[in-house]
CHARMM internal coordinates of N, CA and C (Angstrom, degrees):
IC EDIT
DIST 1 N 1 CA 1.5033
DIST 1 CA 1 C 1.5278
ANGL 1 N 1 CA 1 C 110.72
DIST 1 C 2 N 1.2783
ANGL 1 CA 1 C 2 N 111.89
DIHE 1 N 1 CA 1 C 2 N 143.84
DIST 2 N 2 CA 1.5558
ANGL 1 C 2 N 2 CA 117.64
DIHE 1 CA 1 C 2 N 2 CA 177.09
DIST 2 CA 2 C 1.4702
ANGL 2 N 2 CA 2 C 108.23
DIHE 1 C 2 N 2 CA 2 C -74.99
DIST 2 C 3 N 1.3641
ANGL 2 CA 2 C 3 N 112.57
DIHE 2 N 2 CA 2 C 3 N 143.85
DIST 3 N 3 CA 1.4081
ANGL 2 C 3 N 3 CA 117.24
DIHE 2 CA 2 C 3 N 3 CA 179.10
DIST 3 CA 3 C 1.5602
ANGL 3 N 3 CA 3 C 107.58
DIHE 2 C 3 N 3 CA 3 C -85.50
DIST 3 C 4 N 1.3702
ANGL 3 CA 3 C 4 N 115.07
DIHE 3 N 3 CA 3 C 4 N 136.30
DIST 4 N 4 CA 1.4577
ANGL 3 C 4 N 4 CA 116.91
DIHE 3 CA 3 C 4 N 4 CA -179.61
DIST 4 CA 4 C 1.4502
ANGL 4 N 4 CA 4 C 109.76
DIHE 3 C 4 N 4 CA 4 C -74.46
DIST 4 C 5 N 1.3282
ANGL 4 CA 4 C 5 N 117.25
DIHE 4 N 4 CA 4 C 5 N 135.37
DIST 5 N 5 CA 1.4395
ANGL 4 C 5 N 5 CA 122.87
DIHE 4 CA 4 C 5 N 5 CA -178.05
DIST 5 CA 5 C 1.7099
ANGL 5 N 5 CA 5 C 104.94
DIHE 4 C 5 N 5 CA 5 C -76.17
DIST 5 C 6 N 1.2826
ANGL 5 CA 5 C 6 N 109.65
DIHE 5 N 5 CA 5 C 6 N 135.88
DIST 6 N 6 CA 1.5599
ANGL 5 C 6 N 6 CA 113.50
DIHE 5 CA 5 C 6 N 6 CA 179.16
DIST 6 CA 6 C 1.5418
ANGL 6 N 6 CA 6 C 107.34
DIHE 5 C 6 N 6 CA 6 C -89.16
DIST 6 C 7 N 1.3240
ANGL 6 CA 6 C 7 N 106.46
DIHE 6 N 6 CA 6 C 7 N 143.20
DIST 7 N 7 CA 1.5242
ANGL 6 C 7 N 7 CA 114.06
DIHE 6 CA 6 C 7 N 7 CA -178.12
DIST 7 CA 7 C 1.5593
ANGL 7 N 7 CA 7 C 106.40
DIHE 6 C 7 N 7 CA 7 C -73.53
DIST 7 C 8 N 1.3126
ANGL 7 CA 7 C 8 N 114.11
DIHE 7 N 7 CA 7 C 8 N 150.50
DIST 8 N 8 CA 1.4491
ANGL 7 C 8 N 8 CA 119.77
DIHE 7 CA 7 C 8 N 8 CA -179.25
DIST 8 CA 8 C 1.6076
ANGL 8 N 8 CA 8 C 106.53
DIHE 7 C 8 N 8 CA 8 C -131.86
DIST 8 C 9 N 1.2790
ANGL 8 CA 8 C 9 N 111.17
DIHE 8 N 8 CA 8 C 9 N 160.94
DIST 9 N 9 CA 1.4086
ANGL 8 C 9 N 9 CA 124.73
DIHE 8 CA 8 C 9 N 9 CA 176.98
DIST 9 CA 9 C 1.4481
ANGL 9 N 9 CA 9 C 114.31
DIHE 8 C 9 N 9 CA 9 C -141.56
DIST 9 C 10 N 1.3879
ANGL 9 CA 9 C 10 N 116.71
DIHE 9 N 9 CA 9 C 10 N 121.13
DIST 10 N 10 CA 1.4813
ANGL 9 C 10 N 10 CA 121.77
DIHE 9 CA 9 C 10 N 10 CA -174.29
DIST 10 CA 10 C 1.6235
ANGL 10 N 10 CA 10 C 103.05
DIHE 9 C 10 N 10 CA 10 C -101.68
DIST 10 C 11 N 1.3719
ANGL 10 CA 10 C 11 N 112.55
DIHE 10 N 10 CA 10 C 11 N 129.24
DIST 11 N 11 CA 1.4588
ANGL 10 C 11 N 11 CA 118.49
DIHE 10 CA 10 C 11 N 11 CA -177.70
DIST 11 CA 11 C 1.6552
ANGL 11 N 11 CA 11 C 106.05
DIHE 10 C 11 N 11 CA 11 C -120.92
DIST 11 C 12 N 1.1843
ANGL 11 CA 11 C 12 N 118.58
DIHE 11 N 11 CA 11 C 12 N 147.17
DIST 12 N 12 CA 1.4627
ANGL 11 C 12 N 12 CA 123.00
DIHE 11 CA 11 C 12 N 12 CA 178.06
DIST 12 CA 12 C 1.5633
ANGL 12 N 12 CA 12 C 107.07
DIHE 11 C 12 N 12 CA 12 C -125.56
DIST 12 C 13 N 1.3558
ANGL 12 CA 12 C 13 N 115.62
DIHE 12 N 12 CA 12 C 13 N 137.71
DIST 13 N 13 CA 1.4447
ANGL 12 C 13 N 13 CA 121.93
DIHE 12 CA 12 C 13 N 13 CA 179.61
DIST 13 CA 13 C 1.5242
ANGL 13 N 13 CA 13 C 105.17
DIHE 12 C 13 N 13 CA 13 C -79.75
DIST 13 C 14 N 1.3264
ANGL 13 CA 13 C 14 N 120.87
DIHE 13 N 13 CA 13 C 14 N 128.83
DIST 14 N 14 CA 1.4144
ANGL 13 C 14 N 14 CA 128.32
DIHE 13 CA 13 C 14 N 14 CA 175.89
DIST 14 CA 14 C 1.5600
ANGL 14 N 14 CA 14 C 117.56
DIHE 13 C 14 N 14 CA 14 C -115.72
DIST 14 C 15 N 1.3015
ANGL 14 CA 14 C 15 N 104.32
DIHE 14 N 14 CA 14 C 15 N -16.69
DIST 15 N 15 CA 1.5562
ANGL 14 C 15 N 15 CA 110.95
DIHE 14 CA 14 C 15 N 15 CA -176.35
DIST 15 CA 15 C 1.4649
ANGL 15 N 15 CA 15 C 111.24
DIHE 14 C 15 N 15 CA 15 C -125.66
DIST 15 C 16 N 1.2734
ANGL 15 CA 15 C 16 N 113.27
DIHE 15 N 15 CA 15 C 16 N 150.95
DIST 16 N 16 CA 1.5190
ANGL 15 C 16 N 16 CA 122.69
DIHE 15 CA 15 C 16 N 16 CA -177.99
DIST 16 CA 16 C 1.4897
ANGL 16 N 16 CA 16 C 113.60
DIHE 15 C 16 N 16 CA 16 C -77.08
DIST 16 C 17 N 1.3732
ANGL 16 CA 16 C 17 N 119.01
DIHE 16 N 16 CA 16 C 17 N 141.15
DIST 17 N 17 CA 1.4733
ANGL 16 C 17 N 17 CA 118.53
DIHE 16 CA 16 C 17 N 17 CA 179.44
DIST 17 CA 17 C 1.5407
ANGL 17 N 17 CA 17 C 111.41
DIHE 16 C 17 N 17 CA 17 C -88.43
DIST 17 C 18 N 1.4186
ANGL 17 CA 17 C 18 N 115.88
DIHE 17 N 17 CA 17 C 18 N 8.84
DIST 18 N 18 CA 1.4261
ANGL 17 C 18 N 18 CA 119.58
DIHE 17 CA 17 C 18 N 18 CA -178.28
DIST 18 CA 18 C 1.4998
ANGL 18 N 18 CA 18 C 105.01
DIHE 17 C 18 N 18 CA 18 C -71.22
DIST 18 C 19 N 1.3889
ANGL 18 CA 18 C 19 N 114.71
DIHE 18 N 18 CA 18 C 19 N 145.02
DIST 19 N 19 CA 1.4391
ANGL 18 C 19 N 19 CA 125.29
DIHE 18 CA 18 C 19 N 19 CA -177.71
DIST 19 CA 19 C 1.6126
ANGL 19 N 19 CA 19 C 111.63
DIHE 18 C 19 N 19 CA 19 C 52.05
DIST 19 C 20 N 1.3134
ANGL 19 CA 19 C 20 N 119.02
DIHE 19 N 19 CA 19 C 20 N 36.50
DIST 20 N 20 CA 1.3811
ANGL 19 C 20 N 20 CA 122.52
DIHE 19 CA 19 C 20 N 20 CA 172.49
DIST 20 CA 20 C 1.5343
ANGL 20 N 20 CA 20 C 107.44
DIHE 19 C 20 N 20 CA 20 C -120.83
DIST 20 C 21 N 1.3478
ANGL 20 CA 20 C 21 N 116.27
DIHE 20 N 20 CA 20 C 21 N 156.00
DIST 21 N 21 CA 1.4547
ANGL 20 C 21 N 21 CA 123.36
DIHE 20 CA 20 C 21 N 21 CA -177.56
DIST 21 CA 21 C 1.4974
ANGL 21 N 21 CA 21 C 109.76
DIHE 20 C 21 N 21 CA 21 C -57.65
DIST 21 C 22 N 1.3682
ANGL 21 CA 21 C 22 N 115.31
DIHE 21 N 21 CA 21 C 22 N 152.28
DIST 22 N 22 CA 1.4992
ANGL 21 C 22 N 22 CA 123.46
DIHE 21 CA 21 C 22 N 22 CA -178.35
DIST 22 CA 22 C 1.5038
ANGL 22 N 22 CA 22 C 107.57
DIHE 21 C 22 N 22 CA 22 C -62.13
DIST 22 C 23 N 1.3674
ANGL 22 CA 22 C 23 N 120.54
DIHE 22 N 22 CA 22 C 23 N -27.29
DIST 23 N 23 CA 1.5736
ANGL 22 C 23 N 23 CA 118.59
DIHE 22 CA 22 C 23 N 23 CA 178.79
DIST 23 CA 23 C 1.3977
ANGL 23 N 23 CA 23 C 113.29
DIHE 22 C 23 N 23 CA 23 C -67.68
DIST 23 C 24 N 1.3973
ANGL 23 CA 23 C 24 N 116.97
DIHE 23 N 23 CA 23 C 24 N -31.15
DIST 24 N 24 CA 1.4708
ANGL 23 C 24 N 24 CA 122.12
DIHE 23 CA 23 C 24 N 24 CA -176.69
DIST 24 CA 24 C 1.5844
ANGL 24 N 24 CA 24 C 109.17
DIHE 23 C 24 N 24 CA 24 C -78.71
DIST 24 C 25 N 1.3586
ANGL 24 CA 24 C 25 N 110.84
DIHE 24 N 24 CA 24 C 25 N -35.44
DIST 25 N 25 CA 1.5282
ANGL 24 C 25 N 25 CA 113.11
DIHE 24 CA 24 C 25 N 25 CA 172.27
DIST 25 CA 25 C 1.4272
ANGL 25 N 25 CA 25 C 112.41
DIHE 24 C 25 N 25 CA 25 C -61.75
DIST 25 C 26 N 1.3111
ANGL 25 CA 25 C 26 N 115.07
DIHE 25 N 25 CA 25 C 26 N -40.45
DIST 26 N 26 CA 1.5055
ANGL 25 C 26 N 26 CA 118.22
DIHE 25 CA 25 C 26 N 26 CA -173.85
DIST 26 CA 26 C 1.5915
ANGL 26 N 26 CA 26 C 107.77
DIHE 25 C 26 N 26 CA 26 C -72.93
DIST 26 C 27 N 1.2668
ANGL 26 CA 26 C 27 N 113.39
DIHE 26 N 26 CA 26 C 27 N -34.25
DIST 27 N 27 CA 1.4521
ANGL 26 C 27 N 27 CA 113.44
DIHE 26 CA 26 C 27 N 27 CA 177.69
DIST 27 CA 27 C 1.4777
ANGL 27 N 27 CA 27 C 116.78
DIHE 26 C 27 N 27 CA 27 C -64.37
DIST 27 C 28 N 1.4794
ANGL 27 CA 27 C 28 N 116.56
DIHE 27 N 27 CA 27 C 28 N -36.24
DIST 28 N 28 CA 1.4482
ANGL 27 C 28 N 28 CA 123.62
DIHE 27 CA 27 C 28 N 28 CA 174.23
DIST 28 CA 28 C 1.5849
ANGL 28 N 28 CA 28 C 107.32
DIHE 27 C 28 N 28 CA 28 C -61.10
DIST 28 C 29 N 1.2901
ANGL 28 CA 28 C 29 N 116.22
DIHE 28 N 28 CA 28 C 29 N -42.44
DIST 29 N 29 CA 1.5925
ANGL 28 C 29 N 29 CA 121.13
DIHE 28 CA 28 C 29 N 29 CA -174.66
DIST 29 CA 29 C 1.5332
ANGL 29 N 29 CA 29 C 100.93
DIHE 28 C 29 N 29 CA 29 C -67.76
DIST 29 C 30 N 1.2337
ANGL 29 CA 29 C 30 N 118.86
DIHE 29 N 29 CA 29 C 30 N -40.13
DIST 30 N 30 CA 1.5908
ANGL 29 C 30 N 30 CA 120.40
DIHE 29 CA 29 C 30 N 30 CA -172.77
DIST 30 CA 30 C 1.5487
ANGL 30 N 30 CA 30 C 104.98
DIHE 29 C 30 N 30 CA 30 C -69.51
DIST 30 C 31 N 1.2344
ANGL 30 CA 30 C 31 N 116.77
DIHE 30 N 30 CA 30 C 31 N -25.93
DIST 31 N 31 CA 1.5460
ANGL 30 C 31 N 31 CA 121.61
DIHE 30 CA 30 C 31 N 31 CA 179.59
DIST 31 CA 31 C 1.4654
ANGL 31 N 31 CA 31 C 110.26
DIHE 30 C 31 N 31 CA 31 C -86.57
DIST 31 C 32 N 1.4044
ANGL 31 CA 31 C 32 N 116.75
DIHE 31 N 31 CA 31 C 32 N -3.78
DIST 32 N 32 CA 1.5371
ANGL 31 C 32 N 32 CA 116.61
DIHE 31 CA 31 C 32 N 32 CA -178.40
DIST 32 CA 32 C 1.3759
ANGL 32 N 32 CA 32 C 117.23
DIHE 31 C 32 N 32 CA 32 C 87.76
DIST 32 C 33 N 1.3811
ANGL 32 CA 32 C 33 N 118.34
DIHE 32 N 32 CA 32 C 33 N 10.59
DIST 33 N 33 CA 1.4705
ANGL 32 C 33 N 33 CA 123.25
DIHE 32 CA 32 C 33 N 33 CA -166.97
DIST 33 CA 33 C 1.5861
ANGL 33 N 33 CA 33 C 103.96
DIHE 32 C 33 N 33 CA 33 C -118.49
DIST 33 C 34 N 1.4674
ANGL 33 CA 33 C 34 N 116.47
DIHE 33 N 33 CA 33 C 34 N 143.77
DIST 34 N 34 CA 1.4708
ANGL 33 C 34 N 34 CA 115.69
DIHE 33 CA 33 C 34 N 34 CA -175.87
DIST 34 CA 34 C 1.5668
ANGL 34 N 34 CA 34 C 102.33
DIHE 33 C 34 N 34 CA 34 C -155.30
DIST 34 C 35 N 1.2798
ANGL 34 CA 34 C 35 N 121.66
DIHE 34 N 34 CA 34 C 35 N -10.17
DIST 35 N 35 CA 1.4553
ANGL 34 C 35 N 35 CA 123.49
DIHE 34 CA 34 C 35 N 35 CA -179.09
DIST 35 CA 35 C 1.4486
ANGL 35 N 35 CA 35 C 110.71
DIHE 34 C 35 N 35 CA 35 C -134.82
DIST 35 C 36 N 1.4094
ANGL 35 CA 35 C 36 N 117.07
DIHE 35 N 35 CA 35 C 36 N 156.55
DIST 36 N 36 CA 1.5110
ANGL 35 C 36 N 36 CA 116.90
DIHE 35 CA 35 C 36 N 36 CA 172.99
DIST 36 CA 36 C 1.4504
ANGL 36 N 36 CA 36 C 117.51
DIHE 35 C 36 N 36 CA 36 C -57.68
DIST 36 C 37 N 1.2898
ANGL 36 CA 36 C 37 N 116.12
DIHE 36 N 36 CA 36 C 37 N 147.64
DIST 37 N 37 CA 1.5268
ANGL 36 C 37 N 37 CA 119.17
DIHE 36 CA 36 C 37 N 37 CA -179.82
DIST 37 CA 37 C 1.5160
ANGL 37 N 37 CA 37 C 115.85
DIHE 36 C 37 N 37 CA 37 C 62.55
DIST 37 C 38 N 1.3076
ANGL 37 CA 37 C 38 N 126.39
DIHE 37 N 37 CA 37 C 38 N 7.30
DIST 38 N 38 CA 1.3060
ANGL 37 C 38 N 38 CA 122.82
DIHE 37 CA 37 C 38 N 38 CA 176.88
DIST 38 CA 38 C 1.5420
ANGL 38 N 38 CA 38 C 109.01
DIHE 37 C 38 N 38 CA 38 C -85.09
DIST 38 C 39 N 1.3980
ANGL 38 CA 38 C 39 N 115.83
DIHE 38 N 38 CA 38 C 39 N 147.02
DIST 39 N 39 CA 1.4028
ANGL 38 C 39 N 39 CA 123.58
DIHE 38 CA 38 C 39 N 39 CA -173.91
DIST 39 CA 39 C 1.4383
ANGL 39 N 39 CA 39 C 108.52
DIHE 38 C 39 N 39 CA 39 C -115.19
DIST 39 C 40 N 1.2258
ANGL 39 CA 39 C 40 N 114.79
DIHE 39 N 39 CA 39 C 40 N 153.73
DIST 40 N 40 CA 1.5533
ANGL 39 C 40 N 40 CA 125.62
DIHE 39 CA 39 C 40 N 40 CA 179.65
DIST 40 CA 40 C 1.4137
ANGL 40 N 40 CA 40 C 114.38
DIHE 39 C 40 N 40 CA 40 C -146.59
DIST 40 C 41 N 1.3660
ANGL 40 CA 40 C 41 N 120.08
DIHE 40 N 40 CA 40 C 41 N 128.96
DIST 41 N 41 CA 1.4728
ANGL 40 C 41 N 41 CA 124.84
DIHE 40 CA 40 C 41 N 41 CA -177.58
DIST 41 CA 41 C 1.5049
ANGL 41 N 41 CA 41 C 107.95
DIHE 40 C 41 N 41 CA 41 C -106.02
DIST 41 C 42 N 1.2642
ANGL 41 CA 41 C 42 N 120.28
DIHE 41 N 41 CA 41 C 42 N 121.51
DIST 42 N 42 CA 1.4340
ANGL 41 C 42 N 42 CA 128.99
DIHE 41 CA 41 C 42 N 42 CA -171.97
DIST 42 CA 42 C 1.5142
ANGL 42 N 42 CA 42 C 106.35
DIHE 41 C 42 N 42 CA 42 C -128.40
DIST 42 C 43 N 1.4700
ANGL 42 CA 42 C 43 N 104.34
DIHE 42 N 42 CA 42 C 43 N 158.51
DIST 43 N 43 CA 1.5102
ANGL 42 C 43 N 43 CA 114.35
DIHE 42 CA 42 C 43 N 43 CA 174.72
DIST 43 CA 43 C 1.5436
ANGL 43 N 43 CA 43 C 104.60
DIHE 42 C 43 N 43 CA 43 C -72.51
DIST 43 C 44 N 1.3939
ANGL 43 CA 43 C 44 N 113.65
DIHE 43 N 43 CA 43 C 44 N 138.95
DIST 44 N 44 CA 1.2896
ANGL 43 C 44 N 44 CA 122.09
DIHE 43 CA 43 C 44 N 44 CA -172.17
DIST 44 CA 44 C 1.6344
ANGL 44 N 44 CA 44 C 105.20
DIHE 43 C 44 N 44 CA 44 C -89.63
DIST 44 C 45 N 1.4841
ANGL 44 CA 44 C 45 N 111.88
DIHE 44 N 44 CA 44 C 45 N 93.50
DIST 45 N 45 CA 1.4838
ANGL 44 C 45 N 45 CA 117.45
DIHE 44 CA 44 C 45 N 45 CA 178.00
DIST 45 CA 45 C 1.4766
ANGL 45 N 45 CA 45 C 106.47
DIHE 44 C 45 N 45 CA 45 C -126.10
DIST 45 C 46 N 1.3538
ANGL 45 CA 45 C 46 N 115.75
DIHE 45 N 45 CA 45 C 46 N 164.61
DIST 46 N 46 CA 1.4703
ANGL 45 C 46 N 46 CA 121.30
DIHE 45 CA 45 C 46 N 46 CA 179.39
DIST 46 CA 46 C 1.5532
ANGL 46 N 46 CA 46 C 110.76
DIHE 45 C 46 N 46 CA 46 C -53.08
DIST 46 C 47 N 1.3112
ANGL 46 CA 46 C 47 N 116.39
DIHE 46 N 46 CA 46 C 47 N -41.43
DIST 47 N 47 CA 1.4666
ANGL 46 C 47 N 47 CA 117.81
DIHE 46 CA 46 C 47 N 47 CA -177.14
DIST 47 CA 47 C 1.4619
ANGL 47 N 47 CA 47 C 112.72
DIHE 46 C 47 N 47 CA 47 C -62.66
DIST 47 C 48 N 1.3404
ANGL 47 CA 47 C 48 N 116.72
DIHE 47 N 47 CA 47 C 48 N -37.14
DIST 48 N 48 CA 1.4689
ANGL 47 C 48 N 48 CA 125.05
DIHE 47 CA 47 C 48 N 48 CA -178.82
DIST 48 CA 48 C 1.5384
ANGL 48 N 48 CA 48 C 108.33
DIHE 47 C 48 N 48 CA 48 C -66.30
DIST 48 C 49 N 1.4107
ANGL 48 CA 48 C 49 N 111.33
DIHE 48 N 48 CA 48 C 49 N -46.17
DIST 49 N 49 CA 1.4384
ANGL 48 C 49 N 49 CA 114.94
DIHE 48 CA 48 C 49 N 49 CA 179.48
DIST 49 CA 49 C 1.4243
ANGL 49 N 49 CA 49 C 112.02
DIHE 48 C 49 N 49 CA 49 C -68.18
DIST 49 C 50 N 1.2957
ANGL 49 CA 49 C 50 N 128.16
DIHE 49 N 49 CA 49 C 50 N -31.87
DIST 50 N 50 CA 1.3757
ANGL 49 C 50 N 50 CA 126.98
DIHE 49 CA 49 C 50 N 50 CA 165.57
DIST 50 CA 50 C 1.4963
ANGL 50 N 50 CA 50 C 124.19
DIHE 49 C 50 N 50 CA 50 C -55.81
DIST 50 C 51 N 1.5131
ANGL 50 CA 50 C 51 N 107.31
DIHE 50 N 50 CA 50 C 51 N -34.40
DIST 51 N 51 CA 1.4528
ANGL 50 C 51 N 51 CA 116.39
DIHE 50 CA 50 C 51 N 51 CA 176.78
DIST 51 CA 51 C 1.4656
ANGL 51 N 51 CA 51 C 107.85
DIHE 50 C 51 N 51 CA 51 C -75.51
DIST 51 C 52 N 1.3204
ANGL 51 CA 51 C 52 N 126.00
DIHE 51 N 51 CA 51 C 52 N -30.23
DIST 52 N 52 CA 1.4295
ANGL 51 C 52 N 52 CA 130.29
DIHE 51 CA 51 C 52 N 52 CA -175.76
DIST 52 CA 52 C 1.5623
ANGL 52 N 52 CA 52 C 101.69
DIHE 51 C 52 N 52 CA 52 C -75.33
DIST 52 C 53 N 1.2750
ANGL 52 CA 52 C 53 N 120.05
DIHE 52 N 52 CA 52 C 53 N -40.57
DIST 53 N 53 CA 1.4082
ANGL 52 C 53 N 53 CA 122.36
DIHE 52 CA 52 C 53 N 53 CA -174.66
DIST 53 CA 53 C 1.5753
ANGL 53 N 53 CA 53 C 108.06
DIHE 52 C 53 N 53 CA 53 C -69.16
DIST 53 C 54 N 1.2805
ANGL 53 CA 53 C 54 N 113.75
DIHE 53 N 53 CA 53 C 54 N -31.88
DIST 54 N 54 CA 1.5196
ANGL 53 C 54 N 54 CA 116.09
DIHE 53 CA 53 C 54 N 54 CA -176.27
DIST 54 CA 54 C 1.5088
ANGL 54 N 54 CA 54 C 111.63
DIHE 53 C 54 N 54 CA 54 C -73.00
DIST 54 C 55 N 1.4466
ANGL 54 CA 54 C 55 N 117.59
DIHE 54 N 54 CA 54 C 55 N -21.19
DIST 55 N 55 CA 1.3892
ANGL 54 C 55 N 55 CA 120.10
DIHE 54 CA 54 C 55 N 55 CA -174.61
DIST 55 CA 55 C 1.5523
ANGL 55 N 55 CA 55 C 106.84
DIHE 54 C 55 N 55 CA 55 C -128.32
DIST 55 C 56 N 1.3622
ANGL 55 CA 55 C 56 N 118.84
DIHE 55 N 55 CA 55 C 56 N 33.54
DIST 56 N 56 CA 1.3430
ANGL 55 C 56 N 56 CA 123.65
DIHE 55 CA 55 C 56 N 56 CA -168.88
DIST 56 CA 56 C 1.5960
ANGL 56 N 56 CA 56 C 111.80
DIHE 55 C 56 N 56 CA 56 C -65.54
DIST 56 C 57 N 1.3850
ANGL 56 CA 56 C 57 N 115.73
DIHE 56 N 56 CA 56 C 57 N -21.19
DIST 57 N 57 CA 1.4943
ANGL 56 C 57 N 57 CA 119.36
DIHE 56 CA 56 C 57 N 57 CA 178.49
DIST 57 CA 57 C 1.5233
ANGL 57 N 57 CA 57 C 107.75
DIHE 56 C 57 N 57 CA 57 C -81.08
DIST 57 C 58 N 1.2879
ANGL 57 CA 57 C 58 N 118.77
DIHE 57 N 57 CA 57 C 58 N -13.49
DIST 58 N 58 CA 1.4774
ANGL 57 C 58 N 58 CA 120.98
DIHE 57 CA 57 C 58 N 58 CA 175.26
DIST 58 CA 58 C 1.4666
ANGL 58 N 58 CA 58 C 123.83
DIHE 57 C 58 N 58 CA 58 C -101.91
DIST 58 C 59 N 1.3602
ANGL 58 CA 58 C 59 N 109.29
DIHE 58 N 58 CA 58 C 59 N -13.08
DIST 59 N 59 CA 1.4795
ANGL 58 C 59 N 59 CA 116.22
DIHE 58 CA 58 C 59 N 59 CA -176.89
DIST 59 CA 59 C 1.5434
ANGL 59 N 59 CA 59 C 110.80
DIHE 58 C 59 N 59 CA 59 C -126.40
DIST 59 C 60 N 1.2754
ANGL 59 CA 59 C 60 N 117.87
DIHE 59 N 59 CA 59 C 60 N 167.67
DIST 60 N 60 CA 1.5490
ANGL 59 C 60 N 60 CA 124.32
DIHE 59 CA 59 C 60 N 60 CA 176.34
DIST 60 CA 60 C 1.5226
ANGL 60 N 60 CA 60 C 103.31
DIHE 59 C 60 N 60 CA 60 C -136.98
DIST 60 C 61 N 1.2523
ANGL 60 CA 60 C 61 N 111.25
DIHE 60 N 60 CA 60 C 61 N 138.24
DIST 61 N 61 CA 1.5427
ANGL 60 C 61 N 61 CA 114.72
DIHE 60 CA 60 C 61 N 61 CA 171.50
DIST 61 CA 61 C 1.5194
ANGL 61 N 61 CA 61 C 106.59
DIHE 60 C 61 N 61 CA 61 C -88.65
DIST 61 C 62 N 1.4342
ANGL 61 CA 61 C 62 N 107.83
DIHE 61 N 61 CA 61 C 62 N 121.66
DIST 62 N 62 CA 1.3966
ANGL 61 C 62 N 62 CA 114.45
DIHE 61 CA 61 C 62 N 62 CA -175.94
DIST 62 CA 62 C 1.5308
ANGL 62 N 62 CA 62 C 111.61
DIHE 61 C 62 N 62 CA 62 C -90.64
DIST 62 C 63 N 1.3434
ANGL 62 CA 62 C 63 N 120.55
DIHE 62 N 62 CA 62 C 63 N -44.60
DIST 63 N 63 CA 1.3803
ANGL 62 C 63 N 63 CA 125.69
DIHE 62 CA 62 C 63 N 63 CA -174.37
DIST 63 CA 63 C 1.5070
ANGL 63 N 63 CA 63 C 109.54
DIHE 62 C 63 N 63 CA 63 C -141.01
DIST 63 C 64 N 1.3067
ANGL 63 CA 63 C 64 N 113.90
DIHE 63 N 63 CA 63 C 64 N 145.54
DIST 64 N 64 CA 1.5390
ANGL 63 C 64 N 64 CA 119.37
DIHE 63 CA 63 C 64 N 64 CA 167.36
DIST 64 CA 64 C 1.4591
ANGL 64 N 64 CA 64 C 110.17
DIHE 63 C 64 N 64 CA 64 C -129.45
DIST 64 C 65 N 1.3133
ANGL 64 CA 64 C 65 N 117.84
DIHE 64 N 64 CA 64 C 65 N 118.01
DIST 65 N 65 CA 1.4507
ANGL 64 C 65 N 65 CA 123.02
DIHE 64 CA 64 C 65 N 65 CA 178.84
DIST 65 CA 65 C 1.4246
ANGL 65 N 65 CA 65 C 111.57
DIHE 64 C 65 N 65 CA 65 C -128.35
END
COOR INIT
IC SEED 1 N 1 CA 1 C
IC BUILD
């Protein structure tokens, strides 16, 4: 049987975590982001989507595959 390809989402950090709550900084680290303009490709799951929504003012969805 063929293996089903998992959907991915690529996010880019566009905002600085300076002067943001610790929870938002931790969410960025959880997404694999820690510096401006960094990109991270993650599996598209509800938990990842929730993390993106929590810091939507600091990240941008670049690609959904």
